[in-house]
C-alpha positions in Angstrom: -19.8 19.7 -41.4 -20.6 16.1 -39.5 -17.9 14.3 -37.9 -19.1 11.3 -38.4 -19.8 11.0 -42.4 -20.3 7.8 -44.5 -17.3 6.3 -46.5 -18.9 6.3 -49.9 -18.4 2.5 -51.2 -16.4 1.7 -54.5 -18.3 -0.1 -57.0 -19.3 -3.3 -55.7 -17.6 -6.6 -58.1 -20.0 -9.3 -58.7 -20.1 -12.6 -56.5 -19.1 -15.8 -58.4 -22.5 -18.4 -58.6 -21.8 -21.6 -56.6 -20.4 -24.4 -58.3 -23.3 -26.8 -59.8 -23.4 -30.2 -58.2 -23.8 -32.8 -61.1 -25.5 -35.2 -58.3 -27.6 -34.8 -55.1 -28.8 -36.6 -52.7 -32.5 -35.7 -52.7 -35.7 -36.7 -51.9 -39.2 -36.9 -53.9 -42.3 -35.9 -52.9 -45.9 -36.6 -55.0 -49.5 -37.0 -54.7 -51.4 -38.8 -56.8 -55.5 -39.1 -56.0 -57.4 -41.5 -58.8 -61.1 -42.1 -57.6 -63.1 -45.0 -59.2 -66.9 -46.1 -59.0 -68.8 -48.6 -60.4 -73.0 -48.7 -60.5 -75.1 -51.2 -61.0 -78.5 -51.5 -63.1 -81.6 -49.8 -61.8 -84.1 -51.4 -60.2 -87.8 -50.6 -60.0 -88.9 -50.4 -56.7 -92.6 -49.9 -55.6 -92.9 -47.1 -52.7 -94.3 -48.3 -49.2 -95.4 -46.3 -46.0 -91.8 -46.5 -45.0 -90.7 -44.2 -47.6 -86.9 -44.2 -48.7 -86.0 -45.9 -44.9 -85.7 -49.2 -45.9 -82.8 -48.7 -48.3 -80.3 -49.1 -45.4 -81.6 -52.7 -45.2 -80.1 -52.9 -48.5 -76.7 -52.9 -47.2 -77.1 -56.2 -45.0 -74.7 -58.5 -45.2 -71.8 -55.9 -46.5 -71.5 -52.3 -44.4 -69.4 -52.7 -41.5 -70.1 -49.4 -40.2 -73.0 -48.0 -39.4 -75.2 -46.8 -42.5 -76.0 -43.7 -42.9 -79.1 -42.3 -45.0 -78.1 -39.2 -47.3 -81.0 -36.7 -48.4 -80.8 -34.4 -51.4 -79.7 -31.2 -51.0 -82.5 -28.3 -50.1 -83.1 -26.2 -52.7 -80.8 -23.4 -52.1 -77.6 -25.7 -51.6 -78.4 -27.3 -55.2 -74.8 -26.5 -56.4 -72.7 -27.9 -53.3 -69.9 -29.6 -53.9 -67.1 -30.9 -52.5 -64.0 -29.0 -54.6 -62.3 -26.5 -52.6 -61.7 -24.8 -56.3 -65.3 -23.9 -56.3 -66.3 -21.5 -53.7 -69.1 -21.2 -52.1 -69.9 -24.5 -53.3 -67.3 -25.8 -51.1 -68.6 -23.9 -48.5 -72.3 -25.7 -48.7 -70.9 -28.7 -48.7 -69.1 -28.8 -46.0 -71.9 -27.5 -43.9 -74.5 -29.3 -45.2 -72.2 -32.6 -44.1 -70.3 -31.4 -40.8 -72.5 -33.9 -38.5 -72.1 -36.9 -40.7 -70.1 -39.5 -40.4 -66.1 -39.8 -41.6 -67.2 -42.7 -43.9 -69.9 -40.9 -45.2 -68.0 -38.1 -46.4 -65.3 -39.8 -47.5 -67.8 -41.5 -49.8 -69.4 -38.3 -51.1 -65.8 -37.1 -52.0 -65.2 -40.1 -53.8 -68.5 -40.4 -55.5 -69.8 -37.2 -56.6 -66.0 -36.2 -57.7 -66.6 -39.0 -60.6 -70.2 -38.0 -61.1 -71.8 -41.4 -59.8 -74.2 -40.0 -57.7 -76.1 -36.8 -58.3 -77.2 -35.8 -54.7 -79.2 -33.2 -56.3 -82.1 -35.4 -56.3 -80.7 -38.8 -55.4 -80.9 -40.3 -51.6 -78.0 -42.6 -50.6 -77.6 -45.1 -48.4 -74.1 -45.4 -47.5 -71.5 -47.1 -45.2 -68.1 -48.8 -45.1 -68.0 -51.7 -47.6 -64.6 -53.4 -47.2 -61.4 -52.4 -45.4 -60.3 -50.1 -42.5 -60.6 -46.7 -41.0 -57.6 -45.1 -39.2 -57.6 -43.5 -36.0 -59.8 -40.7 -37.1 -62.3 -42.4 -38.5 -61.6 -42.1 -42.0 -61.5 -44.7 -44.7 -57.8 -45.8 -46.0 -57.3 -45.7 -49.8 -58.0 -49.2 -50.4 -61.3 -49.4 -48.7 -64.5 -49.7 -50.4 -67.4 -47.6 -49.7 -70.8 -47.0 -50.9 -74.6 -48.8 -50.6 -77.8 -48.1 -52.9 -78.6 -44.5 -54.1 -82.4 -43.7 -55.5 -84.7 -41.2 -57.0 -88.2 -40.7 -57.6 -89.7 -41.5 -61.4 -91.4 -38.5 -62.6 -94.1 -40.7 -64.0 -95.4 -43.2 -61.9 -94.1 -42.6 -58.4 -92.3 -45.8 -57.8 -88.3 -45.6 -56.7 -85.2 -46.1 -59.1 -82.5 -48.0 -57.1 -79.1 -48.7 -58.2 -76.4 -50.0 -56.4 -73.0 -48.0 -56.0 -69.6 -48.4 -55.1 -66.5 -46.7 -54.5 -62.8 -46.3 -54.0 -59.2 -44.6 -54.4 -57.4 -41.9 -52.7 -53.2 -41.9 -53.0 -53.2 -44.9 -54.1 -54.9 -48.4 -54.7 -54.7 -52.1 -54.0 -54.4 -54.7 -56.8 -57.5 -56.4 -56.0 -59.3 -53.3 -54.9 -61.6 -53.3 -58.1 -62.3 -57.3 -57.6 -63.8 -57.0 -53.9 -65.6 -54.0 -55.5 -67.3 -56.0 -58.1 -67.7 -58.8 -55.8 -69.6 -56.6 -53.2 -71.6 -54.7 -55.9 -73.1 -58.0 -57.0 -73.8 -58.7 -53.7 -75.8 -55.5 -53.2 -77.5 -55.7 -56.6 -78.9 -59.4 -55.4 -80.6 -57.5 -52.8 -81.8 -54.6 -54.5 -83.7 -57.5 -56.5 -84.7 -59.9 -53.9 -86.8 -56.9 -52.3 -90.5 -57.8 -51.9 -91.5 -54.3 -53.7 -89.1 -55.0 -56.3 -90.7 -54.6 -59.9 -87.8 -55.6 -62.4 -84.4 -54.4 -63.9 -84.6 -51.4 -66.3 -83.2 -51.8 -69.3 -80.8 -49.3 -70.5 -79.5 -46.6 -68.8 -82.5 -44.0 -66.7 -83.2 -40.7 -67.3 -81.6 -37.9 -65.6 -83.7 -35.3 -63.9 -83.7 -32.1 -65.8 -82.2 -30.3 -62.1 -83.2 -26.6 -62.6 -83.5 -26.7 -66.4 -87.2 -26.5 -67.7 -90.3 -28.3 -66.8 -92.6 -27.7 -63.2 -91.1 -26.5 -60.2 -92.4 -28.7 -57.1 -95.0 -26.5 -54.6 -93.7 -28.7 -51.8 -89.4 -28.8 -51.7 -89.2 -26.6 -54.6 -87.0 -28.7 -57.5 -87.6 -28.6 -61.0 -88.8 -31.7 -62.5 -87.1 -32.5 -65.7 -90.6 -32.3 -68.5 -93.7 -30.6 -68.0 -95.7 -33.4 -67.7 -93.8 -35.1 -65.0 -96.8 -36.1 -62.1 -94.4 -37.0 -59.4 -91.3 -34.6 -58.2 -88.2 -36.9 -58.6 -86.9 -35.3 -55.4 -89.1 -35.4 -52.6 -91.6 -37.9 -54.4 -94.5 -35.8 -53.7 -97.3 -35.4 -56.7 -96.5 -32.0 -58.5 -99.4 -29.5 -58.4 -100.2 -27.1 -61.1 -101.8 -23.8 -61.1 
C-alpha cells in the first residue's frame, strides 16, 4: 500500500457566472477599403519608332513623381492578380512587381481591383498625380494615382490609348473625386494634342479575348480576340499564320 495516496475529491460544484455589466468602456476598430477609378474615352494613335516609350510624356504637367512604364504580363503570368485570396496568382503578382516604385504598386492594386486596367494586354504609364506619400513611399488614402493605358489594335496596328485615374483605400477626402475628374480631363487633352493622334474613338473599344479563341502570336504567345487579327493586341507585332 502506498505511503502517499491521492485523496479522492468530491464532485465539483459549478462556479457562478460573472455578472454581466450593462455598460462597459470599449474602443471600436474597423477597416473599410474603398477603391474608385475614372477612365476617359480612347484615342487612336498612329505608332512610331518610339514604340510605347512616349506614353510617359503624356503625364507631363500632372505627374508629381518619376513616372514608370508597366508592360503587360508575360504569358506565363497571365493570371497574376493583387488579391491575397488567389494563390498562386498573388505570388506571381508580387514576383513580377517587386522592383517597382511603391506608387506604381499602389496604383496597380487600385486599378486592377476595380478592373480599370487589364495587364494581360494593357501597357500602363503611371505616377502620383495628386497628394502625398508616407515615409515608406506609399500614397496616402486621399491621393490620386494613374496615367495612361494603351493596347494595340488587332486590325490596324494602331495604339488605342485612354487616360485613367484612381484613388481610395481606408477613406476618401471630400474633394478627391472632383480633383480626379480635373486631372483626367487634362490627361485626355494631352492625348488628343499628340501629333500622332488620329481621333477619339466612339463607344467602348473591344476588349481582347485573351486566351479565348483566336490565334496565338508567334512572338509573345498571346491569343488574339479573333482569327482575322493582323496585329497582336499585346506586343503589336504582325500575326503569322501557318
